[in-house]
C-alpha positions as CSV (number, residue, x, y, z in Angstrom):
1,M,-116.3,152.6,36.3
2,L,-118.4,153.0,39.4
3,R,-122.1,152.7,40.0
4,Y,-123.6,154.4,43.0
5,H,-125.9,152.7,45.5
6,H,-129.3,154.3,46.0
7,S,-129.2,153.5,49.7
8,Q,-126.1,155.6,50.1
9,I,-127.4,158.8,48.7
10,H,-127.0,161.4,51.5
11,N,-128.7,164.7,51.6
12,M,-127.5,167.8,53.4
13,A,-127.0,167.7,57.2
14,S,-130.5,166.9,58.6
15,K,-129.4,168.2,62.1
16,P,-127.0,171.1,61.5
17,G,-124.6,171.4,64.3
18,I,-123.1,174.5,65.9
19,L,-120.8,176.6,63.6
20,T,-122.3,175.1,60.5
21,N,-122.6,178.4,58.7
22,W,-119.6,180.5,57.8
23,P,-119.4,183.8,59.8
24,W,-119.8,186.0,56.7
25,E,-122.8,184.2,55.3
26,P,-125.2,187.1,56.0
27,L,-123.0,189.3,53.7
28,G,-123.8,187.1,50.7
29,S,-121.9,188.1,47.6
30,F,-120.4,191.1,49.5
31,K,-118.4,188.8,51.8
32,F,-115.1,189.8,50.2
33,V,-115.4,193.3,51.6
34,I,-114.0,192.0,54.8
35,V,-110.6,191.7,53.3
36,I,-110.5,195.1,51.6
37,P,-108.7,196.8,54.6
38,W,-106.1,194.1,54.5
39,I,-105.7,194.4,50.7
40,A,-105.3,198.2,51.1
41,H,-102.7,197.8,53.8
42,S,-100.8,195.2,51.9
43,I,-100.6,197.5,48.8
44,Y,-99.6,200.5,51.0
45,T,-96.7,198.6,52.7
46,F,-95.6,197.2,49.3
47,I,-95.3,200.7,47.8
48,W,-94.3,202.9,50.7
49,G,-93.3,200.5,53.5
50,E,-91.2,197.4,54.0
51,R,-91.7,194.8,51.4
52,D,-92.2,191.5,53.2
53,P,-93.1,188.7,50.7
54,V,-94.9,186.7,53.4
55,Y,-97.4,189.6,53.6
56,Y,-97.7,191.0,50.1
57,I,-98.0,187.6,48.5
58,I,-101.1,186.7,50.5
59,F,-103.6,188.2,48.0
60,P,-101.9,187.4,44.7
61,F,-101.6,183.8,46.0
62,A,-105.3,183.7,46.7
63,L,-105.9,184.7,43.1
64,V,-103.5,181.9,41.9
65,R,-105.4,179.4,44.1
66,M,-108.7,180.5,42.5
67,L,-107.2,180.1,39.0
68,H,-105.8,176.7,40.0
69,N,-109.2,175.5,41.1
70,Q,-110.9,176.9,38.0
71,I,-108.4,175.0,35.7
72,W,-109.1,171.8,37.6
73,T,-112.9,172.3,37.3
74,S,-112.7,173.1,33.6
75,V,-110.5,170.1,32.8
76,S,-112.5,167.8,35.0
77,R,-115.8,168.8,33.3
78,Y,-114.2,168.4,29.9
79,Q,-112.8,165.0,30.6
80,T,-116.1,163.7,32.2
81,A,-118.0,165.0,29.2
82,K,-115.9,163.0,26.8
83,G,-116.2,160.0,29.1
84,K,-112.6,159.0,28.8
85,N,-111.2,157.6,32.2
86,R,-114.4,158.7,33.9
87,I,-114.9,157.0,37.3
88,V,-118.5,157.6,38.4
89,D,-121.3,157.5,35.8
90,K,-123.9,159.4,37.8
91,G,-124.7,162.8,36.5
92,L,-124.4,166.2,38.2
93,E,-127.5,168.2,38.9
94,F,-128.3,171.8,39.8
95,E,-128.8,170.9,43.5
96,Q,-125.2,169.9,43.8
97,V,-123.9,173.0,42.0
98,D,-125.9,175.2,44.3
99,R,-124.7,173.4,47.4
100,E,-121.1,173.8,46.3
101,T,-121.3,177.4,45.0
102,H,-119.6,178.8,48.1
103,W,-116.3,176.9,47.5
104,D,-114.4,180.1,47.8
105,D,-115.3,180.5,51.5
106,Q,-112.2,178.4,52.5
107,M,-110.0,180.7,50.5
108,L,-111.4,183.7,52.2
109,F,-110.8,182.0,55.5
110,T,-107.1,181.2,54.6
111,V,-106.5,184.8,53.6
112,L,-107.9,186.1,57.0
113,V,-105.9,183.5,59.0
114,Y,-102.7,184.4,57.2
115,C,-103.2,188.1,57.6
116,I,-104.0,187.8,61.3
117,A,-101.2,185.3,62.0
118,Y,-98.7,187.7,60.3
119,F,-99.4,190.4,62.9
120,I,-99.8,188.0,65.9
121,F,-96.5,186.0,65.4
122,P,-93.4,188.3,65.0
123,M,-91.4,185.3,63.7
124,A,-93.7,185.2,60.6
125,S,-92.2,188.4,59.2
126,N,-89.2,188.6,56.9
127,L,-88.9,184.8,56.2
128,P,-86.5,183.6,53.6
129,W,-87.9,182.5,50.2
130,W,-86.5,179.0,50.7
131,R,-85.2,176.7,53.4
132,I,-84.7,173.0,52.6
133,D,-84.8,171.8,56.2
134,G,-88.1,173.6,56.7
135,V,-89.7,172.1,53.6
136,I,-88.5,168.6,54.6
137,L,-89.9,169.1,58.1
138,T,-93.2,170.2,56.7
139,A,-93.4,167.1,54.6
140,I,-92.6,164.9,57.5
141,L,-95.1,166.5,59.8
142,H,-97.8,166.2,57.2
143,A,-97.1,162.5,56.5
144,G,-97.0,161.8,60.3
145,P,-99.2,163.8,62.6
146,V,-101.5,165.5,60.0
147,E,-102.3,162.3,58.0
148,F,-102.7,160.2,61.1
149,L,-104.9,162.6,63.0
150,Y,-107.0,163.3,59.9
151,Y,-107.6,159.6,59.4
152,W,-109.1,159.2,62.8
153,L,-111.0,162.6,62.6
154,H,-112.5,161.4,59.3
155,R,-113.6,158.2,60.8
156,A,-115.1,160.1,63.7
157,L,-117.0,162.3,61.3
158,H,-118.6,159.2,59.9
159,H,-120.1,158.4,63.3
160,H,-123.9,159.0,63.0
161,Y,-123.8,161.9,65.5
162,L,-121.2,164.0,63.7
163,Y,-122.2,162.7,60.3
164,S,-125.8,163.9,60.5
165,R,-124.6,167.3,61.8
166,Y,-121.6,168.0,59.6
167,H,-120.0,165.5,57.2
168,S,-123.2,164.5,55.4
169,H,-123.1,167.9,53.7
170,H,-119.9,166.9,51.9
171,H,-121.2,163.3,51.1
172,S,-124.3,164.7,49.5
173,S,-122.1,164.7,46.4
174,I,-121.9,161.1,45.1
175,V,-120.2,162.2,41.9
176,T,-117.5,164.7,42.8
177,E,-116.0,167.8,41.2
178,P,-112.8,169.5,42.2
179,I,-114.7,172.1,44.2
180,T,-116.5,169.3,46.1
181,S,-113.3,168.9,48.1
182,V,-113.9,172.2,50.0
183,A,-117.7,171.9,50.3
184,H,-117.8,171.6,54.1
185,P,-119.6,173.3,57.0
186,F,-117.5,176.0,58.8
187,A,-116.8,173.9,61.9
188,E,-115.5,171.0,59.8
189,H,-113.2,173.2,57.8
190,L,-112.0,174.7,61.1
191,S,-111.0,171.3,62.3
192,Y,-109.2,170.5,59.1
193,F,-107.3,173.8,59.1
194,T,-106.2,173.2,62.7
195,L,-104.5,170.0,61.5
196,F,-102.9,171.7,58.5
197,A,-101.6,174.4,60.9
198,I,-99.4,171.8,62.7
199,P,-96.5,171.8,60.1
200,M,-96.9,175.6,59.4
201,L,-96.8,176.7,63.1
202,T,-94.1,174.1,64.1
203,T,-91.7,175.3,61.4
204,L,-92.5,178.9,62.3
205,F,-91.9,178.5,66.0
206,I,-88.5,176.8,65.6
207,N,-87.5,179.4,63.0
208,K,-87.2,177.0,60.1
209,S,-90.1,178.2,58.0
210,S,-90.0,179.9,54.6
211,V,-92.2,181.5,52.0
212,A,-92.0,178.3,50.0
213,A,-93.0,176.1,52.9
214,L,-96.0,178.3,54.0
215,Y,-97.5,178.8,50.5
216,G,-96.3,175.6,48.9
217,Y,-98.0,173.5,51.6
218,I,-101.3,175.2,50.9
219,F,-100.9,174.7,47.2
220,Y,-100.1,171.0,47.8
221,I,-103.3,170.6,49.7
222,D,-105.3,172.3,46.9
223,F,-103.7,170.2,44.3
224,M,-104.3,166.9,46.1
225,N,-107.9,167.9,47.0
226,N,-108.7,168.8,43.4
227,M,-107.1,165.6,42.1
228,G,-109.0,163.4,44.5
229,H,-112.3,164.8,43.5
230,C,-111.9,165.3,39.7
231,N,-113.8,162.1,38.8
232,F,-111.4,161.0,36.1
233,E,-108.4,158.7,36.5
234,F,-105.1,159.8,35.1
235,F,-102.5,158.6,37.6
236,P,-99.9,156.9,35.4
237,K,-99.8,153.1,35.9
238,K,-96.1,153.0,34.9
239,L,-95.2,155.4,37.7
240,L,-96.8,153.0,40.2
241,S,-94.9,150.1,38.7
242,Y,-91.6,152.0,38.9
243,F,-92.3,153.3,42.4
244,P,-94.6,150.8,44.2
245,I,-94.3,152.8,47.4
246,L,-96.4,155.6,45.9
247,K,-99.4,153.3,46.4
248,Y,-99.1,154.2,50.1
249,L,-97.9,157.8,49.8
250,S,-100.4,159.2,47.3
251,Y,-104.0,158.4,46.6
252,T,-105.5,158.4,43.1
253,P,-108.8,160.0,42.0
254,S,-110.5,156.6,41.9
255,F,-109.2,155.8,45.4
256,H,-111.0,158.7,46.9
257,S,-114.0,158.4,44.6
258,L,-114.7,155.0,46.2
259,H,-115.0,156.8,49.5
260,H,-117.9,158.8,48.1
261,T,-119.6,155.8,46.6
262,K,-118.9,153.1,49.2
263,F,-118.9,155.5,52.2
264,R,-117.1,153.3,54.8
265,S,-113.7,152.8,53.3
266,N,-110.7,154.8,52.0
267,Y,-110.7,157.4,54.8
268,S,-107.1,158.7,54.3
269,L,-106.5,162.4,53.5
270,F,-103.9,162.1,50.7
271,M,-101.7,159.1,51.8
272,P,-103.5,155.7,51.8
273,I,-100.9,154.2,54.2
274,Y,-103.2,154.5,57.2
275,D,-106.1,152.8,55.3
276,Y,-103.7,149.9,54.6
277,I,-102.5,149.8,58.3
278,Y,-106.0,149.8,59.8
279,G,-107.6,147.6,57.1
280,T,-110.1,150.1,55.7
281,V,-109.0,150.0,52.0
282,D,-111.9,149.1,49.8
283,K,-111.5,145.7,48.1
284,S,-112.4,147.1,44.7
285,T,-109.7,149.9,44.8
286,D,-107.3,148.3,42.4
287,A,-110.0,147.0,40.0
288,T,-111.7,150.4,39.9
289,Y,-108.3,152.1,39.2
290,E,-107.6,149.7,36.3
291,A,-111.1,150.0,34.8
292,S,-111.2,153.8,35.0
293,L,-107.7,154.1,33.5
294,M,-108.6,151.9,30.5
295,R,-112.1,153.4,29.9
296,P,-112.3,154.9,26.3
297,K,-114.2,158.0,25.4
298,E,-117.9,157.6,24.8
299,S,-119.5,157.3,21.4
300,P,-122.6,159.7,21.3
301,D,-125.9,158.8,19.6
302,V,-126.8,162.5,19.1
303,V,-124.5,165.5,18.8
304,H,-125.7,169.1,19.1
305,L,-123.5,171.7,17.5
306,T,-123.4,175.1,19.1
307,H,-121.0,178.1,19.4
308,L,-120.1,181.0,21.6
309,T,-122.4,184.1,21.7
310,T,-121.0,187.1,23.5
311,L,-117.4,187.6,24.5
312,S,-118.3,186.9,28.1
313,S,-120.1,183.7,27.2
314,I,-116.8,181.8,27.6
315,Y,-117.2,182.2,31.4
316,Q,-120.8,181.2,31.3
317,L,-120.2,177.9,29.6
318,R,-120.3,174.6,31.5
319,L,-116.5,174.6,31.3
320,G,-116.4,178.1,32.7
321,F,-117.6,179.4,36.1
322,T,-119.9,176.9,37.6
323,S,-122.1,179.5,39.4
324,L,-122.6,181.3,36.1
325,A,-123.1,178.2,34.0
326,S,-125.9,177.0,36.3
327,N,-128.0,180.1,35.7
328,P,-129.4,181.8,32.5
329,Q,-126.8,183.9,30.7
330,T,-126.8,187.5,31.7
331,S,-124.3,190.4,31.6
332,K,-122.1,190.6,34.7
333,W,-120.0,193.8,35.3
334,Y,-117.1,191.9,36.8
335,L,-116.6,189.9,33.7
336,Y,-115.3,193.0,32.0
337,L,-112.4,192.9,34.4
338,M,-111.4,189.6,32.8
339,W,-110.7,191.2,29.4
340,P,-107.0,190.0,29.3
341,F,-108.2,186.4,29.4
342,T,-111.1,187.2,27.1
343,M,-108.8,188.7,24.4
344,C,-106.4,185.7,24.7
345,Y,-109.3,183.3,24.2
346,M,-110.6,185.3,21.2
347,L,-107.2,185.0,19.6
348,M,-107.2,181.3,20.2
349,T,-110.6,180.9,18.4
350,W,-109.1,182.2,15.2
351,I,-106.4,179.5,15.4
352,S,-108.6,176.6,16.6
353,R,-110.4,174.7,13.8
354,R,-112.2,171.9,15.7
355,A,-115.3,171.5,17.7
356,F,-114.9,170.0,21.2
357,V,-117.2,168.3,23.6
358,L,-118.9,170.7,25.9
359,E,-121.5,168.6,27.7
360,S,-122.8,165.1,27.8
361,N,-126.3,163.8,28.9
362,T,-128.2,160.6,28.9
363,F,-131.9,160.2,28.0
364,N,-133.9,157.0,27.3
365,D,-130.7,155.0,26.6
366,L,-129.4,157.7,24.3
367,K,-126.0,159.2,24.8
368,L,-126.1,162.9,24.0
369,Q,-123.3,165.3,23.6
370,C,-123.1,169.0,22.9
371,W,-120.1,170.1,20.8
372,L,-118.9,173.7,20.7
373,L,-117.4,175.4,17.8
374,P,-114.9,178.0,19.3
375,R,-116.4,180.9,17.4
376,F,-118.2,184.0,18.7
377,K,-121.5,185.3,17.2
378,T,-119.7,188.3,15.7
379,Q,-117.3,186.1,13.8
380,Y,-120.1,184.5,11.9
381,F,-120.8,187.8,10.3
382,S,-117.2,188.5,9.3
383,K,-116.7,189.1,5.6
384,G,-114.9,186.3,3.7
385,Q,-115.6,183.7,6.4
386,K,-118.4,181.8,4.6
387,L,-116.0,179.2,3.2
388,T,-114.4,178.8,6.7
389,W,-117.8,178.1,8.4
390,N,-118.8,175.7,5.6
391,N,-115.6,173.7,6.0
392,L,-115.8,173.7,9.8
393,I,-119.4,172.3,9.7
394,E,-118.4,169.7,7.1
395,E,-115.5,168.6,9.2
396,T,-117.7,168.4,12.3
397,I,-120.3,166.3,10.6
398,I,-117.6,163.9,9.4
399,E,-116.1,163.7,12.9
400,A,-119.5,163.1,14.5
401,E,-120.2,160.2,12.1
402,L,-116.8,158.7,12.8
403,N,-117.6,158.9,16.5
404,G,-120.7,156.9,15.9
405,A,-123.4,159.6,16.1
406,K,-126.7,158.9,14.4
407,V,-128.0,162.5,14.4
408,I,-126.3,165.9,14.5
409,S,-128.5,168.9,15.2
410,L,-127.4,172.5,14.3
411,G,-127.8,175.2,16.8
412,L,-127.6,179.0,16.7
413,L,-125.8,180.4,13.7
414,N,-124.5,177.1,12.6
415,Q,-127.7,176.9,10.6
416,K,-127.5,180.3,9.0
417,H,-129.1,180.2,5.6
418,Q,-125.9,179.9,3.6
419,L,-124.5,177.3,6.0
420,N,-127.7,175.3,6.1
421,A,-128.0,175.3,2.3
422,H,-124.4,174.2,2.0
423,C,-125.2,171.3,4.3
424,E,-128.0,170.2,1.9
425,L,-125.5,170.3,-1.0
426,Y,-122.9,168.4,1.1
427,I,-125.5,165.7,1.8
428,R,-126.3,165.4,-1.9
429,R,-122.6,165.1,-2.7
430,F,-122.2,162.3,-0.2
431,P,-125.4,160.1,-0.3
432,Q,-123.6,157.4,1.7
433,L,-123.6,159.6,4.8
434,K,-125.3,157.7,7.5
435,I,-125.6,160.5,10.1
436,K,-128.8,162.6,9.8
437,V,-128.4,166.4,9.8
438,V,-131.2,168.2,11.6
439,D,-131.7,171.9,11.9
440,G,-134.8,171.6,14.1
441,S,-136.9,174.1,12.1
442,S,-140.1,172.0,12.4
443,L,-140.0,171.8,16.2
444,A,-139.0,175.4,16.5
445,A,-142.1,176.4,14.4
446,A,-144.3,173.9,16.4
447,T,-143.1,175.4,19.7
448,V,-143.9,179.0,18.6
449,L,-147.4,177.9,17.4
450,N,-148.1,176.3,20.8
451,N,-146.8,179.4,22.6
452,I,-149.5,181.5,21.0
453,P,-152.4,182.0,23.5
454,K,-155.5,180.1,22.7
455,G,-158.2,182.1,21.1
456,T,-155.8,184.4,19.2
457,N,-157.2,185.4,15.8
458,Q,-154.5,187.8,14.7
459,V,-150.7,188.0,15.0
460,L,-148.0,190.3,13.7
461,L,-145.0,188.7,12.0
462,R,-141.8,190.7,12.2
463,G,-138.1,190.0,11.3
464,K,-136.3,188.3,8.5
465,F,-138.4,185.5,7.1
466,N,-136.9,182.0,7.1
467,K,-138.4,178.5,6.7
468,V,-139.5,178.6,10.4
469,A,-141.4,181.8,9.7
470,F,-143.0,180.4,6.6
471,A,-144.0,177.2,8.4
472,I,-145.6,179.3,11.2
473,A,-147.4,181.5,8.7
474,N,-148.8,178.5,6.8
475,A,-150.0,176.8,9.9
476,L,-151.7,179.9,11.3
477,C,-153.4,180.7,8.0
478,K,-154.8,177.1,7.8
479,K,-156.3,177.7,11.3
480,N,-157.9,181.0,10.1
481,V,-155.6,183.1,12.2
482,Q,-154.8,186.3,10.4
483,V,-151.0,186.9,9.8
484,V,-150.3,190.7,9.6
485,V,-147.1,192.3,8.4
486,L,-146.0,196.0,8.4
487,Y,-144.6,196.4,4.9
488,K,-145.7,195.5,1.3
489,D,-142.6,193.7,0.3
490,E,-143.0,191.4,3.3
491,L,-146.6,190.7,2.2
492,K,-145.4,189.8,-1.3
493,E,-142.8,187.5,0.1
494,L,-145.3,185.7,2.2
495,E,-147.8,185.4,-0.6
496,Q,-145.2,183.4,-2.6
497,R,-144.7,180.9,0.2
498,V,-148.1,180.6,1.9
499,V,-150.9,178.4,0.6
500,T,-153.9,180.0,2.3
501,K,-153.3,183.6,1.1
502,G,-156.6,185.0,2.3
503,N,-155.5,185.2,5.9
504,L,-152.5,187.4,5.0
505,A,-152.9,191.1,5.6
506,L,-151.0,194.4,5.7
507,S,-151.3,196.3,9.0
508,Q,-153.4,199.4,8.8
509,V,-154.4,201.1,12.1
510,N,-154.9,198.4,14.7
511,I,-151.7,196.5,15.5
512,P,-152.1,193.0,16.9
513,K,-151.0,192.3,20.5
514,I,-149.3,189.1,19.6
515,W,-145.9,189.7,17.9
516,L,-143.9,186.9,16.4
517,V,-140.4,188.2,16.0
518,G,-137.2,186.9,14.3
519,D,-133.8,188.4,13.5
520,E,-132.9,191.5,11.6
521,W,-135.8,193.8,12.5
522,D,-135.9,197.2,14.0
523,E,-136.4,196.6,17.7
524,D,-137.6,200.2,18.2
525,E,-140.8,199.0,16.5
526,Q,-141.7,197.5,19.8
527,L,-142.8,201.0,20.8
528,K,-145.7,200.6,18.3
529,A,-147.0,197.6,20.2
530,P,-150.1,198.1,22.3
531,E,-149.7,197.9,26.1
532,G,-149.8,194.2,27.3
533,S,-148.5,192.9,24.0
534,L,-146.8,189.5,23.9
535,F,-143.5,189.1,22.0
536,I,-142.8,185.5,20.9
537,P,-139.5,185.0,19.2
538,F,-139.0,182.4,16.4
539,S,-135.3,183.1,16.2
540,H,-132.4,181.7,18.1
541,F,-131.7,185.0,19.9
542,P,-134.1,186.8,22.2
543,P,-135.2,190.3,21.4
544,K,-134.2,193.2,23.5
545,K,-136.8,193.9,26.2
546,M,-137.7,197.6,25.6
547,R,-141.3,197.6,27.0
548,K,-141.9,197.1,30.7
549,C,-145.7,197.0,30.0
550,C,-145.3,194.1,27.6
551,F,-144.5,190.4,27.9
552,Y,-141.6,188.5,26.4
553,H,-141.6,184.8,25.8
554,F,-138.4,182.7,25.6
555,T,-136.9,181.6,22.4
556,P,-138.4,178.3,21.1
557,A,-137.7,175.8,23.9
558,M,-139.3,173.1,26.0
559,I,-138.9,171.7,29.6
560,T,-136.8,168.5,29.7
561,P,-138.2,165.4,31.4
562,A,-137.1,164.4,34.9
563,T,-135.2,161.4,33.3
564,F,-133.0,163.7,31.3
565,M,-129.7,163.2,33.3
566,N,-126.6,165.3,34.0
567,S,-128.5,168.6,33.7
568,H,-126.5,171.1,35.6
569,S,-125.9,174.0,33.2
570,C,-128.2,176.4,31.4
571,E,-128.4,176.6,27.6
572,N,-127.5,180.2,27.0
573,W,-130.3,182.5,28.3
574,L,-132.8,179.7,28.9
575,P,-133.9,178.7,32.5
576,R,-132.8,175.6,34.3
577,R,-133.8,172.3,32.8
578,V,-135.1,174.0,29.7
579,M,-133.6,173.1,26.2
580,S,-133.9,174.9,22.9
581,A,-136.2,173.4,20.3
582,W,-133.4,173.0,17.8
583,R,-131.5,170.8,20.3
584,I,-134.5,168.8,21.3
585,A,-135.3,168.1,17.6
586,G,-132.1,166.1,17.2
587,I,-133.0,164.0,20.2
588,I,-136.5,163.3,18.9
589,H,-135.1,162.5,15.5
590,A,-133.0,159.8,17.0
591,L,-135.7,158.4,19.4
592,E,-138.1,158.1,16.5
593,G,-135.6,156.7,14.2
594,W,-136.5,159.0,11.3
595,N,-134.3,158.2,8.3
596,V,-134.4,161.6,6.8
597,H,-132.4,164.9,6.9
598,E,-134.0,168.2,7.9
599,C,-131.9,171.0,6.5
600,G,-131.8,173.4,3.6
601,D,-135.4,173.8,2.4
602,T,-136.6,170.6,3.9
603,I,-138.9,170.8,6.9
604,L,-140.8,168.0,8.7
605,S,-144.4,168.1,9.8
606,T,-144.8,170.4,12.8
607,E,-147.7,168.4,14.2
608,K,-145.7,165.2,13.9
609,V,-142.6,166.5,15.7
610,W,-144.7,168.2,18.4
611,E,-146.6,165.1,19.2
612,A,-143.4,163.0,19.4
613,S,-141.8,165.6,21.7
614,I,-144.8,165.5,24.1
615,R,-144.9,161.7,24.0
616,H,-141.2,161.5,25.0
617,G,-141.8,163.7,28.0
618,F,-140.8,167.2,26.9
619,Q,-143.2,169.9,28.1
620,P,-144.2,173.3,26.8
621,L,-142.5,176.3,28.4
622,K,-145.2,178.8,29.5
623,I,-144.9,182.3,30.9
624,L,-147.5,184.2,32.9
625,T,-149.3,186.9,30.9
626,S,-152.5,188.8,31.0
627,Q,-153.6,186.7,28.1
628,G,-153.2,183.6,30.3
């Protein structure tokens, strides 16, 4: 595995050169409108005109390329989360994700070039699907002129003049992802595409081109680019032993990864032969390849168990679309167009019976992993599924213990009352269980208590009462804060669980401006709240925001410390670098070495867990309100 050198961390170009920005940058997310006329014309000619595959394949091929890149990104993130065969240990951060968010610019550029070239060059029309001599010539021209010229262009880009103006943008990413491969300024990409045009134009001008040669060459470039930046090694060692010449004809992910960490070695495009010829192969290339290939998956200290929420949440996971995963979960209209993929995935969730690694982080020498149960929120409420969820959680607890985890925390509906109670029974049946099960109720309650504005003397408690609600009510009553409810049956329920009953009251006329809300309540009741009211949820899911004149706090969560590494995706609807209290609770449990479970009816001291969280660097998440 590789360690990066702090002296070689490069930021974005400090002196941006000419043609740094892409021409359509002012259009923002509307940049794809520039290809709409071409798409319309392509569809028209396909239906009513002459069907030329060279032309009508352009746009379907662009979609295939996007899918191809997305598959590489998802697989890469999954593999690096597990740790198996990972090359570079440094974590990804939001800054890198933002920098690489326009990875599709180069695809838009290729579409435009292909469309324009089709009309400029008459010989580009009506090409055959396949010509073996053209394919062979394309391969020869790539291995010769393209690879040779790229090698020297790449070395030139590392000269301080060009590097500071262009190439440093790409090298800002020490740890790479597949889409890092196309994160370049426009001028740099223009120079690369000029080289790639050599085989395509040559075969075109001598009438030896074909559909396979034109589109297959671009697909080859995409595949090799993605492979070289995926940050996990998988190139078979046996293949290299059977065919030693491959060492010179194809790089491996670890080969190019060394270029990003060592900087002045391994310059070749895809074929390392020119590095060997000119003596620029990094001395640790073979050792890095061997070490990465033999690296086992990581054993986590803490596992957090979560699940899918809405149908579109599959695209907003860390393994989904990077631009969506790096921002709080919101509804996007274009995700509804993905319904065929969504339905296929939903069918797969009914078949899959195992949690898988979604994310990995490090914090204070702890290795943290987030595991995902492939189930949607709606599936947790399906009739007859109680036994299924119980078994799934049991199996996941066992698997986490076998993987060496010391603590497993339960997130979202994995700690529904019946599931949580079952966990307590399960723990009693297996007292030899070493892993500690934590539902995080104490920290969730502590977070809500600290989100209540200072000086508050009255709050309204709404929603289904659970042990978090009871802990909040007890703590508030002890502080002489009046806890108000709307209905008599709720008052009776609280009186059975709250010690200081004198501070419980039934709402009469004046409704408090501080609302503590949970699940299963009539959200239309928000209309009863006075203007300027503050809604603070104590549940996993946020309430619907129905009042523009009121304020809504986040679900129980805290800001992570700066030393919390590999933070590049948002947890559901929470902001960047913010983590739910239930997830933090498992980390604190492990850091403090508490040798107890927190599940079922058991809840730890809210003051104790809050003090520990603050001591370890987690900070309260505040919002701006009229109450301050």
